[in-house]
MIBALO-579748 format. One line per 2 residues: their letters; for each residue x, z, y negated of C-alpha. Coordinates in pm, whole numbers, padded with zeros to 5 digits. Layout:
<nodes>
A) X,Z,Y ~ ...
</nodes>
This chain:
<nodes>
XX) -05511,-22798,10755 ~ -05603,-23075,10548
XX) -05909,-22967,10278 ~ -06107,-23220,10513
XX) -05980,-23037,10810 ~ -06136,-22674,10653
XX) -06424,-22818,10550 ~ -06497,-22977,10909
XX) -06420,-22645,11084 ~ -06757,-22503,10921
XX) -06633,-22297,10625 ~ -06687,-22476,10388
XX) -06952,-22682,10229 ~ -06939,-22933,09952
XX) -07099,-23198,09864 ~ -07097,-23307,09453
XX) -07367,-23373,09214 ~ -07297,-23638,08908
XX) -07563,-23673,08630 ~ -07627,-23566,08294
XX) -07823,-23402,08109 ~ -08198,-23452,08078
XX) -08493,-23321,07868 ~ -08829,-23389,07964
XX) -09014,-23148,07731 ~ -08913,-22917,07455
XX) -08995,-22566,07476 ~ -09163,-22471,07237
XX) -09216,-22096,07084 ~ -08885,-21949,07195
XX) -08808,-21580,07214 ~ -08451,-21592,07104
XX) -08251,-21304,07274 ~ -08090,-21028,07039
XX) -07898,-20755,07109 ~ -08160,-20514,07096
XX) -08348,-20701,07292 ~ -08110,-20695,07602
XX) -08024,-20330,07499 ~ -08383,-20210,07538
XX) -08570,-20506,07762 ~ -08914,-20515,07754
XX) -09092,-20467,08177 ~ -09220,-20793,08119
XX) -08857,-21004,08114 ~ -08599,-21069,08345
XX) -08273,-21171,08152 ~ -07959,-20994,08243
XX) -07809,-21016,08627 ~ -07956,-20713,08714
XX) -08225,-20672,08445 ~ -08087,-20439,08259
XX) -07756,-20332,08153 ~ -07638,-20076,08394
XX) -07734,-20273,08701 ~ -08000,-20133,08860
XX) -08165,-20366,08950 ~ -08508,-20245,08870
XX) -08815,-20340,08761 ~ -09089,-20136,08557
XX) -09322,-20295,08679 ~ -09580,-20159,08915
XX) -09851,-20348,08985 ~ -09788,-20513,09223
XX) -09777,-20151,09462 ~ -09714,-19980,09836
XX) -10109,-20000,09882 ~ -10166,-20357,09718
XX) -09825,-20557,09782 ~ -10068,-20686,10138
XX) -10231,-20921,09899 ~ -09891,-21091,09768
XX) -09931,-21489,09771 ~ -09714,-21756,09700
XX) -09936,-21898,09355 ~ -09630,-22188,09288
XX) -09308,-22325,09420 ~ -09043,-22573,09324
XX) -08764,-22751,09513 ~ -08450,-22783,09296
XX) -08345,-23071,09474 ~ -07968,-22963,09646
XX) -07798,-22768,09937 ~ -07576,-22462,09937
XX) -07678,-22100,09879 ~ -07875,-22063,09647
XX) -07764,-21723,09473 ~ -07925,-21687,09136
XX) -08153,-21474,08969 ~ -08437,-21665,08766
XX) -08390,-21567,08411 ~ -08709,-21546,08267
XX) -08750,-21468,07865 ~ -09150,-21417,07798
XX) -09228,-21653,08010 ~ -09026,-21914,08026
XX) -08771,-21920,08356 ~ -08445,-22058,08392
XX) -08239,-22094,08714 ~ -07917,-22219,08810
XX) -07846,-22402,09123 ~ -07529,-22516,09292
XX) -07384,-22857,09166 ~ -07406,-22757,08764
XX) -07756,-22739,08753 ~ -08027,-22565,08501
XX) -08358,-22592,08558 ~ -08608,-22469,08237
XX) -08979,-22398,08380 ~ -09287,-22273,08300
XX) -09315,-21907,08462 ~ -09660,-21922,08541
XX) -09696,-22293,08612 ~ -09394,-22422,08778
XX) -09413,-22720,08532 ~ -09051,-22844,08479
XX) -08962,-22841,08063 ~ -08637,-22967,08138
XX) -08326,-22970,08357 ~ -07943,-22976,08300
XX) -07710,-23212,08571 ~ -07311,-23157,08497
XX) -07094,-23455,08635 ~ -06895,-23244,08881
XX) -06514,-23394,08906 ~ -06479,-23616,09223
XX) -06142,-23439,09338 ~ -06366,-23083,09286
XX) -06264,-22828,09628 ~ -06398,-22454,09595
XX) -06499,-22229,09892 ~ -06800,-22135,09731
XX) -06988,-22392,09554 ~ -07284,-22189,09345
XX) -07402,-22047,09058 ~ -07529,-21637,08951
XX) -07698,-21758,08693 ~ -07724,-21824,08284
XX) -07678,-21590,08004 ~ -07951,-21572,07770
XX) -07827,-21515,07374 ~ -08038,-21580,07060
XX) -08139,-21980,07113 ~ -07917,-22072,07338
XX) -07805,-22058,07713 ~ -07499,-22015,07847
XX) -07357,-22138,08116 ~ -06991,-22098,08406
XX) -06909,-22416,08594 ~ -06754,-22469,08897
XX) -06500,-22664,08705 ~ -06440,-22415,08494
XX) -06601,-22444,08202 ~ -06850,-22197,07991
XX) -07107,-22457,07860 ~ -07382,-22373,07593
XX) -07706,-22542,07565 ~ -08011,-22501,07386
XX) -08215,-22347,07556 ~ -08537,-22517,07407
XX) -08417,-22855,07515 ~ -08136,-22861,07757
XX) -07854,-23005,07570 ~ -07498,-22890,07540
XX) -07375,-22735,07269 ~ -07027,-22652,07304
XX) -06817,-22682,07598 ~ -06513,-22472,07641
XX) -06248,-22523,07949 ~ -06160,-22151,08046
XX) -05889,-22352,08315 ~ -05799,-22615,08524
XX) -06031,-22629,08849 ~ -05709,-22840,09008
XX) -05451,-22516,09043 ~ -05823,-22340,09196
XX) -05954,-22194,08917 ~ -06316,-22215,08956
XX) -06610,-21982,08804 ~ -07025,-21893,09038
XX) -07058,-21530,08852 ~ -07384,-21515,08548
XX) -07197,-21491,08230 ~ -07266,-21119,08049
XX) -07299,-21155,07701 ~ -07295,-20877,07459
XX) -07275,-20832,07080 ~ -07270,-21267,07056
XX) -06932,-21271,07315 ~ -06960,-21467,07613
XX) -06761,-21271,07835 ~ -06649,-21487,08214
XX) -06472,-21385,08574 ~ -06263,-21619,08680
XX) -06317,-21712,09065 ~ -05984,-21845,09333
XX) -05739,-21588,09409 ~ -05774,-21711,09800
XX) -05553,-22020,09590 ~ -05318,-21771,09478
XX) -05408,-21727,09129 ~ -05400,-21453,08886
XX) -05741,-21300,08778 ~ -05860,-21290,08415
XX) -06226,-21193,08232 ~ -06213,-21365,07899
XX) -06467,-21362,07630 ~ -06572,-21675,07366
XX) -06737,-21709,07118 ~ -07175,-21728,07174
XX) -07166,-22003,06854 ~ -06825,-22208,06868
XX) -06689,-22128,07262 ~ -06383,-21970,07055
XX) -06185,-21807,07294 ~ -06176,-21408,07157
XX) -05953,-21242,07416 ~ -05803,-21300,07794
XX) -05742,-21005,07997 ~ -05534,-21033,08270
XX) -05604,-20845,08574 ~ -05348,-20828,08662
XX) -05048,-20678,08483 ~ -04741,-20812,08340
XX) -04437,-20680,08256 ~ -04472,-20426,08001
XX) -04825,-20329,08082 ~ -04921,-20017,08268
XX) -04977,-20067,08671 ~ -04707,-20389,08670
XX) -04489,-20133,08831 ~ -04728,-20161,09092
XX) -04607,-20480,09181 ~ -04282,-20562,09332
XX) -04092,-20911,09203 ~ -04290,-21222,09108
XX) -04518,-21131,09334 ~ -04781,-21021,09032
XX) -04796,-21396,08899 ~ -05027,-21525,09193
XX) -05140,-21201,09301 ~ -05513,-21267,09347
XX) -05758,-21023,09168 ~ -06008,-21272,09065
XX) -06335,-21104,08877 ~ -06621,-21372,08989
XX) -06847,-21095,08988 ~ -07105,-20973,08644
XX) -07023,-20739,08510 ~ -07238,-20420,08315
XX) -07204,-20222,08046 ~ -07217,-19875,07887
XX) -07406,-19931,07575 ~ -07364,-19579,07451
XX) -06951,-19530,07513 ~ -06948,-19957,07433
XX) -06742,-20008,07734 ~ -06755,-20251,08015
XX) -06721,-20158,08395 ~ -06613,-20474,08511
XX) -06519,-20521,08907 ~ -06196,-20682,09064
XX) -06122,-20858,09386 ~ -05841,-20856,09666
XX) -05527,-20910,09624 ~ -05350,-21231,09750
XX) -05248,-21307,10007 ~ -05449,-21156,10252
XX) -05152,-20941,10439 ~ -05036,-20591,10249
XX) -04678,-20654,10332 ~ -04644,-20985,10164
XX) -04688,-20775,09851 ~ -04587,-20434,09860
XX) -04701,-20141,09594 ~ -05072,-20043,09566
XX) -05187,-20382,09329 ~ -05278,-20329,09088
XX) -05598,-20372,08932 ~ -05682,-20546,09276
XX) -05949,-20401,09410 ~ -06110,-20196,09119
XX) -06300,-20151,08849 ~ -06265,-20172,08506
XX) -06333,-20036,08167 ~ -06287,-20232,07887
XX) -06331,-20272,07474 ~ -06660,-20587,07466
XX) -06457,-20623,07159 ~ -06101,-20701,07231
XX) -06096,-20677,07601 ~ -05866,-20414,07617
XX) -05841,-20168,07983 ~ -05938,-19837,07872
XX) -05951,-19712,08210 ~ -05951,-19761,08606
XX) -06058,-19626,08960 ~ -05850,-19848,09205
XX) -06077,-19855,09524 ~ -05858,-19909,09782
XX) -05466,-20026,09756 ~ -05231,-20324,09850
XX) -05538,-20477,10014 ~ -05489,-20669,10286
XX) -05841,-20687,10483 ~ -05982,-20930,10186
XX) -06163,-20687,10074 ~ -06328,-20782,09672
XX) -06476,-20528,09524 ~ -06568,-20795,09267
XX) -06969,-20593,09248 ~ -06991,-20436,08978
XX) -07026,-20021,08944 ~ -07418,-19910,08884
XX) -07401,-19670,08593 ~ -07666,-19355,08760
XX) -07721,-19028,08571 ~ -07713,-18818,08860
XX) -07764,-18422,08881 ~ -07515,-18338,09149
XX) -07309,-17971,09247 ~ -07460,-17797,08953
XX) -07400,-18065,08685 ~ -07484,-18324,08496
XX) -07280,-18680,08574 ~ -07261,-19009,08420
XX) -07177,-19235,08760 ~ -07045,-19478,08900
XX) -07172,-19673,09227 ~ -07048,-19870,09408
XX) -07106,-19930,09799 ~ -06789,-20082,09850
XX) -06694,-20416,10072 ~ -06436,-20119,10204
XX) -06734,-19929,10412 ~ -06707,-19702,10174
XX) -07004,-19623,09914 ~ -06812,-19470,09612
XX) -06978,-19231,09341 ~ -06723,-19164,09037
XX) -06735,-19045,08718 ~ -06730,-19228,08342
XX) -06540,-19067,08104 ~ -06419,-19241,07751
XX) -06098,-19240,07852 ~ -06109,-19244,08300
XX) -06306,-19240,08567 ~ -06275,-18989,08796
XX) -06384,-18946,09189 ~ -06691,-18775,09268
XX) -06707,-18802,09669 ~ -06704,-19142,09862
XX) -06859,-19183,10275 ~ -06904,-19455,10496
XX) -07213,-19585,10516 ~ -07092,-19865,10759
XX) -06845,-19744,11083 ~ -06502,-19862,10970
XX) -06187,-19741,11113 ~ -05951,-19875,10891
XX) -05975,-19552,10709 ~ -05821,-19124,10781
XX) -06023,-19018,10494 ~ -05984,-19017,10166
XX) -05767,-18769,09895 ~ -06038,-18547,09758
XX) -05795,-18528,09397 ~ -05702,-18885,09326
XX) -06077,-19034,09558 ~ -05733,-19269,09731
XX) -05811,-19352,10054 ~ -05606,-19285,10365
XX) -05501,-19608,10524 ~ -05488,-19594,10957
XX) -05176,-19807,10974 ~ -05270,-19977,11290
XX) -05581,-20146,11166 ~ -05387,-20298,10837
XX) -05288,-20629,10908 ~ -04875,-20729,10892
XX) -04633,-21014,10934 ~ -04640,-21146,11245
XX) -04864,-20954,11479 ~ -05216,-20957,11515
XX) -05420,-20661,11386 ~ -05786,-20595,11421
XX) -06017,-20403,11188 ~ -06327,-20345,11094
XX) -06584,-20405,10944 ~ -06476,-20766,10923
XX) -06300,-20919,10616 ~ -06737,-20952,10545
XX) -06712,-20579,10470 ~ -06980,-20348,10453
XX) -07137,-20459,10214 ~ -07033,-20780,10028
XX) -07126,-20919,09665 ~ -07494,-20926,09685
XX) -07607,-20625,09490 ~ -07794,-20280,09568
XX) -08026,-20139,09357 ~ -08188,-19823,09224
XX) -08489,-19757,09231 ~ -08571,-19451,08890
XX) -08899,-19327,09064 ~ -08723,-19216,09404
XX) -08309,-19112,09302 ~ -08235,-19329,09542
XX) -07960,-19700,09598 ~ -08125,-19880,09822
XX) -07810,-20102,10050 ~ -07728,-20446,10187
XX) -07550,-20374,10429 ~ -07368,-20507,10745
XX) -07276,-20308,11025 ~ -07140,-20388,11418
XX) -06908,-20667,11280 ~ -06503,-20661,11296
XX) -06241,-20916,11266 ~ -05886,-20922,11320
XX) -05597,-21244,11188 ~ -05165,-21218,11256
XX) -05056,-21260,10907 ~ -04785,-21522,10765
XX) -04585,-21599,10516 ~ -04674,-21920,10339
XX) -04486,-22053,10034 ~ -04815,-22106,09750
XX) -04871,-22455,09720 ~ -05126,-22495,09382
XX) -05387,-22613,09492 ~ -05437,-22515,09818
XX) -05515,-22252,09984 ~ -05257,-21913,10001
XX) -05434,-21668,10285 ~ -05140,-21541,10461
XX) -05258,-21622,10793 ~ -05395,-21982,10976
XX) -05813,-22023,10949 ~ -05839,-22091,11229
XX) -05669,-21797,11277 ~ -05932,-21541,11200
XX) -06065,-21335,11483 ~ -06454,-21239,11377
XX) -06602,-21086,11638 ~ -06906,-20825,11675
XX) -06879,-20454,11864 ~ -06956,-20447,12249
XX) -07292,-20294,12297 ~ -07446,-20369,11920
XX) -07840,-20306,11919 ~ -07836,-20487,11586
XX) -07642,-20616,11280 ~ -07814,-20597,10941
XX) -07872,-20250,10798 ~ -08125,-20201,10443
XX) -08029,-19878,10410 ~ -08139,-19596,10180
XX) -07936,-19328,10032 ~ -07906,-18963,09778
XX) -07641,-19025,09599 ~ -07676,-18661,09462
XX) -07628,-18515,09850 ~ -07427,-18826,09982
XX) -07728,-18811,10261 ~ -07895,-19109,10420
XX) -08293,-19086,10334 ~ -08402,-19417,10575
XX) -08243,-19712,10736 ~ -08435,-20055,10881
XX) -08200,-20227,11125 ~ -08281,-20640,11183
XX) -08195,-20689,11565 ~ -08106,-21035,11530
XX) -07950,-21105,11198 ~ -07708,-20988,10966
XX) -07887,-20926,10598 ~ -07718,-21132,10343
XX) -07853,-21076,10022 ~ -07952,-20876,09691
XX) -08209,-20594,09682 ~ -08449,-20522,09399
XX) -08612,-20241,09362 ~ -08970,-20177,09156
XX) -09222,-19882,08976 ~ -09407,-20000,09236
XX) -09214,-19834,09471 ~ -09131,-20126,09589
XX) -08784,-20283,09740 ~ -08757,-20680,09804
XX) -08509,-20862,09973 ~ -08408,-21152,10156
XX) -08069,-21207,10364 ~ -08157,-21306,10705
XX) -08156,-21606,10934 ~ -08543,-21610,11014
XX) -08623,-21719,10674 ~ -08837,-21441,10555
XX) -08881,-21286,10250 ~ -08947,-20835,10273
XX) -09126,-20576,10063 ~ -09046,-20180,10227
XX) -09215,-19874,10085 ~ -08876,-19720,09888
XX) -09018,-19355,10015 ~ -08995,-19468,10299
XX) -08835,-19757,10441 ~ -09169,-19888,10568
XX) -09162,-20278,10655 ~ -09530,-20352,10484
XX) -09540,-20709,10416 ~ -09304,-21046,10475
XX) -09294,-21446,10415 ~ -09134,-21705,10593
XX) -08988,-21969,10333 ~ -08798,-22310,10364
XX) -08441,-22178,10443 ~ -08205,-21864,10435
XX) -08250,-21652,10111 ~ -07928,-21542,09963
XX) -08064,-21473,09569 ~ -08193,-21162,09374
XX) -08539,-21101,09346 ~ -08680,-21092,09024
XX) -08992,-20898,08894 ~ -09206,-21029,08554
XX) -09538,-20988,08413 ~ -09680,-21307,08176
XX) -10132,-21239,08075 ~ -10142,-20876,08219
XX) -10027,-21069,08618 ~ -09750,-20937,08752
XX) -09543,-21210,08918 ~ -09214,-21125,09179
XX) -08957,-21431,09232 ~ -08692,-21566,09388
XX) -08470,-21865,09483 ~ -08474,-21965,09861
XX) -08107,-22154,09964 ~ -07912,-22035,10269
XX) -07540,-22130,10272 ~ -07157,-22018,10129
XX) -07090,-21705,10322 ~ -07481,-21597,10487
XX) -07427,-21970,10682 ~ -07036,-21880,10758
XX) -07146,-21528,10896 ~ -07396,-21699,11103
XX) -07165,-21915,11246 ~ -06877,-21722,11316
XX) -07042,-21398,11430 ~ -07373,-21427,11539
XX) -07427,-21767,11680 ~ -07028,-21761,11831
XX) -07027,-21371,11926 ~ -07368,-21324,12038
XX) -07621,-21630,12145 ~ -07822,-21585,11849
XX) -07860,-21912,11753 ~ -08059,-21975,11383
XX) -08138,-22297,11332 ~ -08128,-22231,10911
XX) -08204,-22534,10647 ~ -08055,-22575,10376
XX) -08226,-22695,10077 ~ -08275,-22505,09729
XX) -08613,-22403,09708 ~ -08777,-22117,09410
XX) -09071,-21909,09546 ~ -09317,-21751,09291
XX) -09549,-21464,09375 ~ -09845,-21268,09265
XX) -10126,-21063,09422 ~ -10439,-21258,09562
X) -10759,-21262,09359
</nodes>
């Protein structure tokens, strides 16, 4: 299949915005970002991907709460000027908002009024192609911003003006390497991971000096010859083994350990790369100073379902089975809700259970935490194999949230979606898709008699009990979740274009607002001059649109014309 045919199949939408940096007004009195501010962020700001290094996605602001959220109203909006999936959280630092959009754009705004300070537009190559043309945000350090680009560069921008300070090439986009994640900033290091596993690349995580862009270390997620874990690969399979690390990691500031999720092996059928295939579909514990792998946990071995596990686990202190556990909590794409224990030298399995229905796993080995696969539902070469959930899994990259008030984990899940394909062995061609199956052969379907698809779930990780669930009868749920101290859960992710607030304790729907497009991005909360705001990017595309086309519309006939085009929405209580 040619690139043009793949595009026309509806799986990919790509446009190229060719522009240069633009400055309409410098930011005055910008607050420099320090290690202390990132480790202990002010409640009024949102400066990391999930606000805090532990990845909770939780705001301690409570002015907006269950009793008054019905009075939430838009106070300003701002059109980004581009289409495709808008997946980045608006990043807020002392009244200044930075928004990354598809096509290499960063916009700096007054977070109170929506007035633009400056806009950066990257000149992208005309021949650039990837499956996920998006961005998940900019990292902050001192007086600079850091953007990971889809043409595989890390760019430092002056936070006050948007001018380029340095620009470092990471890999070669012509070989299928690209980046979509928000860089993780730790002690002056800009840490990124690459996308492109579907092109047969070898995944990596790398760190750059925030001052000058010099590469400090690079750790490959597929171990090479002589490295621990290399014996889980056969022959030269490791050289193109996948393992992309395309989502932002979380950081334990006490032990100085980064926890980073790793994607699936390449190509899809496990039969083409025998072995457990470390460190694919795993979480890595890394030393941020050197990039050395301290330890790991593999969620599932020899991935054959395209189940990336790149969403980094949340760091939660739990009481479970009569003891305190410094845990890693990860509702996985493999449909298992994982509770692990992080120690300085090892990650221990604690518990795991399906949070959506699956026919792939027969159980989990109690000591190792290794899932037991049902071979009848594991794709192989030359035979069509069906499995549930679909290749998008029980939960894809959109992030769950943890409320420090309720002690519950809130999961944007998808139920009743299944898939299947016939594996084939194909030679790798650099820069070409390398899935191990024909794109037109990827079968996606819904379960007969299904009465809903998206599920917003609330789980108690200390007991493994589901506390409540809200079903979406006519839509997938493909958006990140944010919790607040006002006992509220905010989420978009549906094909009706609504942004919603739920009671965190009961699951009751308390408020909803129709937006211009569908919401894939992450809600954030911030405060200026005593007023709490909720902000979100609305802009449908990429996988949410593909699920709509392949599963919701084609299988069950629910049409949803979700217009594309990005808009930043900011809400506050009606005065």
